[in-house]
C-alpha positions in Angstrom: 167.0 13.4 -6.1 164.5 15.7 -4.4 164.3 17.9 -7.5 163.8 14.9 -9.7 161.0 13.5 -7.5 159.3 16.9 -7.5 159.3 17.0 -11.3 158.0 13.4 -11.5 155.1 14.4 -9.1 154.2 17.4 -11.3 154.3 15.3 -14.4 152.1 12.7 -12.8 149.5 15.3 -11.7 149.4 16.8 -15.2 149.0 13.4 -16.8 146.1 12.5 -14.4 144.4 15.8 -15.1 144.6 15.0 -18.8 142.7 11.8 -18.2 145.3 9.3 -19.3 145.9 7.6 -16.0 142.4 7.5 -14.6 141.6 3.9 -15.6 144.7 2.5 -13.9 144.8 4.7 -10.7 143.3 3.2 -7.6 143.7 3.5 -3.9 145.8 0.7 -2.3 143.3 0.0 0.4 140.1 -1.3 -1.2 137.9 -1.5 1.9 136.3 1.8 2.9 138.4 3.9 0.5 137.7 6.1 -2.5 139.1 5.4 -5.9 140.4 8.4 -7.9 138.3 7.2 -10.8 135.2 7.5 -8.6 136.3 11.0 -7.6 136.6 12.1 -11.2 133.3 10.6 -12.2 131.6 12.5 -9.4 133.5 15.7 -10.1 133.7 18.2 -13.0 135.9 18.4 -16.0 139.2 20.4 -15.7 138.4 22.9 -18.5 135.6 25.4 -18.2 132.4 24.1 -19.7 131.9 25.3 -23.3 128.8 27.4 -23.3 127.2 28.8 -26.4 126.4 32.4 -26.2 124.0 34.7 -28.1 126.6 35.2 -30.7 127.9 31.6 -30.8 130.9 32.2 -28.5 132.1 29.6 -26.0 133.1 30.0 -22.4 136.6 29.0 -23.3 136.7 32.1 -25.6 135.5 34.2 -22.8 133.6 37.3 -23.9 133.9 40.7 -22.2 130.4 40.5 -20.8 128.0 37.6 -19.8 124.3 38.0 -19.0 122.9 35.4 -16.6 119.1 35.5 -16.8 118.0 34.2 -13.4 114.4 33.3 -12.7 115.0 34.0 -9.0 118.0 35.6 -7.3 118.8 35.2 -3.6 121.5 37.9 -3.4 122.5 37.7 0.2 121.8 41.5 0.7 118.0 41.8 0.6 115.5 40.0 2.8 113.3 38.9 -0.1 114.4 37.1 -3.3 114.2 39.0 -6.6 112.6 37.5 -9.7 113.4 37.8 -13.4 116.8 39.3 -13.0 119.8 39.6 -15.3 123.1 39.4 -13.5 125.6 41.2 -15.7 129.2 39.8 -15.4 132.1 41.8 -16.7 135.4 39.8 -16.7 135.7 38.1 -13.3 133.3 40.5 -11.5 129.7 41.3 -11.2 128.9 44.6 -13.0 125.2 45.0 -12.1 121.8 43.4 -11.5 119.0 44.6 -13.7 115.4 43.6 -14.4 115.2 41.2 -17.3 112.0 42.6 -18.8 112.5 40.7 -22.0 115.7 42.6 -23.0 118.3 40.8 -25.1 122.0 40.8 -24.3 124.1 43.3 -26.4 126.0 42.3 -29.5 129.1 40.2 -28.6 127.9 39.4 -25.1 127.1 35.9 -23.9 123.7 35.0 -22.7 123.0 32.1 -20.3 119.4 31.2 -19.7 118.8 30.3 -16.0 115.2 31.6 -16.1 113.9 28.4 -14.5 116.7 28.4 -11.8 117.3 30.0 -8.5 120.7 31.9 -8.5 122.7 32.3 -5.3 126.1 33.5 -4.3 128.8 30.8 -4.6 128.7 28.6 -1.5 131.4 28.8 1.2 132.6 25.8 3.2 134.7 27.0 6.1 135.9 23.6 7.3 137.4 21.2 4.8 140.3 18.8 4.4 141.2 18.3 0.8 144.1 16.1 1.7 141.8 13.5 3.4 139.4 11.0 1.7 137.5 9.7 4.8 138.3 9.5 8.5 135.7 7.3 10.1 138.1 5.2 12.2 141.6 5.4 13.4 142.5 2.7 10.8 141.1 4.9 8.0 143.3 7.7 9.1 146.5 5.7 9.7 146.3 4.1 6.3 146.4 7.5 4.6 149.2 8.9 6.8 151.4 5.8 6.7 150.7 4.2 3.3 150.2 7.2 1.0 153.0 9.6 0.0 152.5 13.3 0.2 152.8 13.4 -3.6 150.0 10.9 -4.0 147.8 12.7 -1.5 148.4 16.0 -3.3 147.2 14.3 -6.5 144.0 13.2 -4.8 143.5 16.7 -3.3 143.3 18.2 -6.8 140.2 16.0 -7.4 138.7 16.9 -4.0 139.1 20.6 -5.0 137.3 19.9 -8.3 134.5 18.0 -6.5 134.1 20.9 -4.1 133.7 23.4 -7.0 131.3 21.1 -8.8 129.1 20.9 -5.7 128.8 24.7 -5.8 131.5 25.6 -3.2 133.4 28.4 -4.8 135.4 29.2 -1.6 136.7 27.0 1.1 138.8 27.2 4.2 141.0 24.1 4.3 141.8 23.4 7.9 145.1 21.5 7.8 146.7 18.9 5.7 146.7 16.0 8.2 150.4 15.2 7.9 150.9 16.4 4.3 153.0 19.4 5.2 152.3 22.5 3.1 150.6 20.7 0.2 147.5 22.9 0.8 149.5 26.0 0.0 150.7 24.4 -3.3 147.1 23.4 -4.1 145.9 26.9 -3.5 148.6 28.4 -5.7 147.9 25.8 -8.5 144.2 26.8 -8.5 145.1 30.5 -8.5 147.4 30.0 -11.4 144.9 28.0 -13.5 146.9 24.7 -13.3 143.9 22.9 -11.9 140.3 23.9 -11.1 138.9 24.4 -7.6 137.5 26.9 -5.1 139.2 29.9 -3.8 141.2 28.7 -0.8 142.2 29.9 2.6 144.6 27.4 4.2 145.8 26.4 7.7 148.8 24.2 6.7 149.9 21.8 9.4 147.9 22.7 12.5 149.3 22.4 16.1 149.0 20.0 19.0 151.1 18.9 21.9 153.4 15.9 22.2 151.5 12.6 22.6 148.0 14.0 21.7 147.5 13.5 18.0 147.9 10.5 15.7 149.7 8.6 14.5 150.1 7.1 17.9 150.5 3.6 19.5 153.1 2.1 17.2 156.6 1.0 18.0 158.3 3.2 20.7 161.7 2.4 19.4 161.0 4.1 16.0 161.0 7.7 17.0 160.1 9.3 13.6 156.5 8.2 13.0 154.5 10.7 10.9 152.1 13.0 12.7 148.9 14.5 11.4 150.0 17.9 12.9 153.0 19.9 13.8 153.8 19.1 17.5 154.8 22.1 19.7 155.4 22.3 23.4 155.9 25.3 25.7 155.1 29.0 24.8 158.3 29.6 23.0 158.1 26.4 21.0 154.6 27.2 20.0 155.4 30.7 19.0 158.1 29.4 16.8 155.7 26.9 15.1 153.2 29.7 14.4 156.0 31.8 12.8 157.1 28.8 10.7 153.6 28.1 9.4 153.0 31.7 8.5 156.3 31.9 6.7 155.3 28.9 4.6 151.9 30.3 3.6 149.4 29.7 6.3 146.4 32.1 6.1 145.0 30.6 9.4 146.5 28.9 12.4 144.7 25.8 13.6 144.9 24.3 17.1 143.6 21.1 18.5 142.4 21.9 22.0 141.1 18.6 23.4 140.7 14.8 23.2 139.6 11.9 25.4 135.9 12.5 25.2 133.2 11.1 27.5 129.6 12.0 28.3 128.6 12.6 31.9 125.2 11.9 33.4 123.9 15.4 32.8 124.7 15.4 29.1 128.0 17.3 29.3 130.9 16.2 27.0 134.0 16.1 29.2 137.4 16.1 27.6 141.1 16.2 28.2 142.6 19.6 27.3 145.8 19.7 25.3 147.6 23.0 25.5 148.2 24.8 28.8 146.8 28.3 28.8 150.3 29.7 28.6 150.9 27.8 25.4 147.5 28.6 23.9 147.8 32.3 24.8 151.2 32.4 23.1 149.8 30.8 19.9 146.9 33.2 19.8 149.0 36.2 20.6 151.6 35.4 18.0 149.1 34.6 15.3 147.1 37.8 15.9 150.3 39.8 16.1 151.0 38.7 12.5 147.4 39.3 11.5 146.5 35.6 11.2 143.2 34.3 12.8 143.1 31.1 14.8 140.6 28.2 14.3 140.4 25.7 17.2 139.1 22.2 17.1 137.3 21.9 20.4 134.6 19.3 21.1 134.1 19.2 24.9 133.6 21.6 27.7 137.2 22.3 28.6 138.7 22.6 25.1 135.9 25.1 24.1 136.3 27.1 27.3 140.1 27.4 26.9 139.7 28.5 23.3 137.1 31.1 24.1 139.1 32.4 27.0 142.2 32.7 24.8 140.2 34.6 22.2 140.5 32.3 19.2 138.5 33.4 16.1 136.4 30.2 15.5 135.4 27.1 17.5 135.3 24.1 15.3 132.8 21.3 16.0 131.8 22.4 19.6 129.7 19.4 20.4 129.1 20.7 23.9 129.5 24.4 24.7 128.7 25.6 28.2 126.1 28.5 28.5 128.7 30.9 29.9 131.0 30.2 27.0 128.2 30.9 24.5 127.8 34.3 26.1 131.5 34.9 25.9 131.5 33.9 22.2 128.9 36.5 21.5 130.8 39.2 23.5 134.1 38.4 21.7 132.6 37.9 18.3 133.9 34.3 18.1 132.3 32.2 15.3 130.9 28.7 15.7 131.5 26.2 12.9 129.4 23.2 14.0 130.1 20.5 11.3 126.9 18.6 12.1 127.0 16.2 9.2 130.4 14.7 9.8 129.4 13.9 13.5 126.5 11.9 12.3 128.4 10.3 9.4 131.2 8.9 11.6 129.2 8.0 14.7 128.2 4.5 13.8 131.6 3.5 12.5 133.5 4.8 15.4 131.0 3.2 17.9 131.5 -0.1 16.1 135.3 0.4 16.6 134.7 0.8 20.3 134.2 4.6 20.7 130.5 4.6 21.6 130.8 8.2 22.8 130.4 9.4 19.2 126.9 8.1 19.0 126.1 9.7 22.4 127.4 13.0 21.2 125.1 13.3 18.2 122.0 14.5 20.2 124.2 16.7 22.4 125.6 18.3 19.3 122.2 19.2 18.0 121.1 20.7 21.3 124.3 22.8 21.4 123.5 24.1 17.9 120.1 25.2 19.1 121.4 26.9 22.2 124.1 28.7 20.1 121.5 29.9 17.7 119.2 31.2 20.5 122.2 32.9 22.2 123.0 34.9 19.1 126.4 33.2 18.3 127.6 33.8 14.8 127.3 30.4 13.0 129.3 29.8 9.8 128.7 26.9 7.5 131.4 24.2 7.7 131.3 20.5 7.0 134.7 18.8 7.7 134.6 17.4 4.2 137.5 14.9 4.0 136.4 13.6 7.4 133.8 11.9 5.2 134.6 10.9 1.6 134.5 13.7 -1.0 132.0 11.6 -3.0 129.5 12.7 -0.4 128.0 16.1 -1.1 128.9 18.5 1.7 125.6 20.3 1.2 124.0 17.6 3.3 125.0 19.9 6.2 122.1 22.3 5.2 119.1 20.1 6.2 120.7 19.3 9.6 121.1 23.0 10.3 117.4 23.4 9.5 116.5 20.4 11.6 118.2 21.9 14.6 116.6 25.3 14.4 117.7 27.5 11.4 115.4 28.6 8.7 116.5 27.8 5.2 117.3 31.5 4.7 119.5 31.4 7.8 121.3 28.3 6.7 122.0 29.9 3.3 123.3 33.0 5.0 125.6 30.9 7.1 127.2 29.5 3.9 127.5 32.9 2.1 127.4 36.2 4.1 128.5 34.9 7.5 131.1 32.5 6.1 132.6 35.4 4.0 132.8 37.5 7.1 134.6 34.7 9.1 137.2 34.5 6.3 137.6 38.2 6.0 136.5 38.1 2.4 133.2 39.9 2.7 134.3 42.6 0.2 135.0 39.9 -2.4 132.5 37.1 -2.1 129.3 36.1 -0.2 126.7 38.2 -2.0 125.6 38.8 -5.5 126.3 42.5 -5.9 128.3 44.9 -8.1 132.0 44.9 -7.6 132.3 41.4 -6.1 133.7 38.3 -7.8 131.2 36.6 -10.1 130.9 33.5 -8.0 127.4 32.4 -8.7 125.6 29.0 -8.4 122.1 27.9 -9.4 119.7 25.2 -8.4 116.5 24.0 -10.2 114.1 24.5 -7.3 113.5 26.9 -4.4 115.9 26.4 -1.5 113.9 28.7 0.7 111.1 26.1 0.6 113.3 23.0 0.5 116.9 23.5 1.6 117.9 20.1 0.1 117.8 21.8 -3.3 121.3 23.0 -2.4 122.4 19.4 -2.9 121.3 19.8 -6.6 123.6 22.6 -7.8 123.6 22.5 -11.6 125.3 25.7 -12.5 128.6 26.9 -11.2 130.4 30.1 -12.1 133.6 31.2 -10.4 135.3 34.5 -11.3 133.2 34.8 -14.4 134.1 31.3 -15.7 131.4 28.7 -16.1 132.4 25.3 -14.8 129.0 23.6 -14.8 125.6 24.3 -16.3 122.2 22.7 -16.8 
């Protein structure tokens, strides 16, 4: 029966990608949910965009060489943008950058005119959830976990991946499946094998938290097998075992949830209830690092952040309040900060209306923490928590908030390219436009160094030398 169900799930995914089921496929919960048909209309077609070259070739008949004529190039290496540049793409990689100077592409090469565009490295979102379609309230979350099968959620995730690519994010770090097992590993492999389109992925699989700390919670006590959005582990030995299991199933990262139960004190500190003991957390970090896997930690308040920094995790996710001493320790240890500003503002009103007014209080605190982290010299990588808000919202809305709270547009772009690639350990593959790296290139019609909201208008996307979107 399991094999038959798996084949049925695969057949359904392929049928949906072919377009045959879109008109009939809808989410069961109409209120506050996202229809698959809406996802598809906001996303990009599965096949590479046919693009006429100088010799009449199309992108689906990929030539050996492609010339991208960029009006401006922000390459991620040099301080100043370059103008009138040809980016020469050979196969899936960048061959060279050269002055355009009116030269034509050689016989048999494809020429793409982006002379009125600004070209940038493919964007990188280091905090996503392709298996979620919105998480404003506990009810939103529980509906997905309790009412939708893992197979259904995997189908929806293929569309989230296509949306991410269409927005210009050619690489993502997907920070856990929220109860859908190892479906992110399957999605990553499906993209790598050309079964569906999407960004390059680094995945965290199931994540870890302690007993009684992570939803689904509060339902019948006499039904012991309610689904959980994480893998539960208790005790140093149990948590080491969980890390080993996740790595054996394909985890590139290990994710931990370090706190909950938030409240704001009179002096503007976000207090929280820690989850893991230090013995448990140290065991997780030690085991992950022993097996060459980095650790990302969800930590919103003062205690969760402190414990994560003390244990030596690789990135702090959200960090709505970080104590000054912990900012210093993050700099000393080289720990990255992934602030996810947009999702905090997006969910605040809905969660406050549901009774958790602390989320509205934390918005201003979050912005102040971002400013202090920037001033302290903490390495800040771009991440949005997409999936925590619907995938029909462009994750690039994070950029203007980063600028609002102190970054220059150039710094915000760097956070989503160079710095993000370094966090993921992919700096030799992506993050800049330079010879030898993957041809992951996006373009916008305006100047994002003057107006960072231009990054919400990506109209050209190339990943690995294949064009997925063009003006």
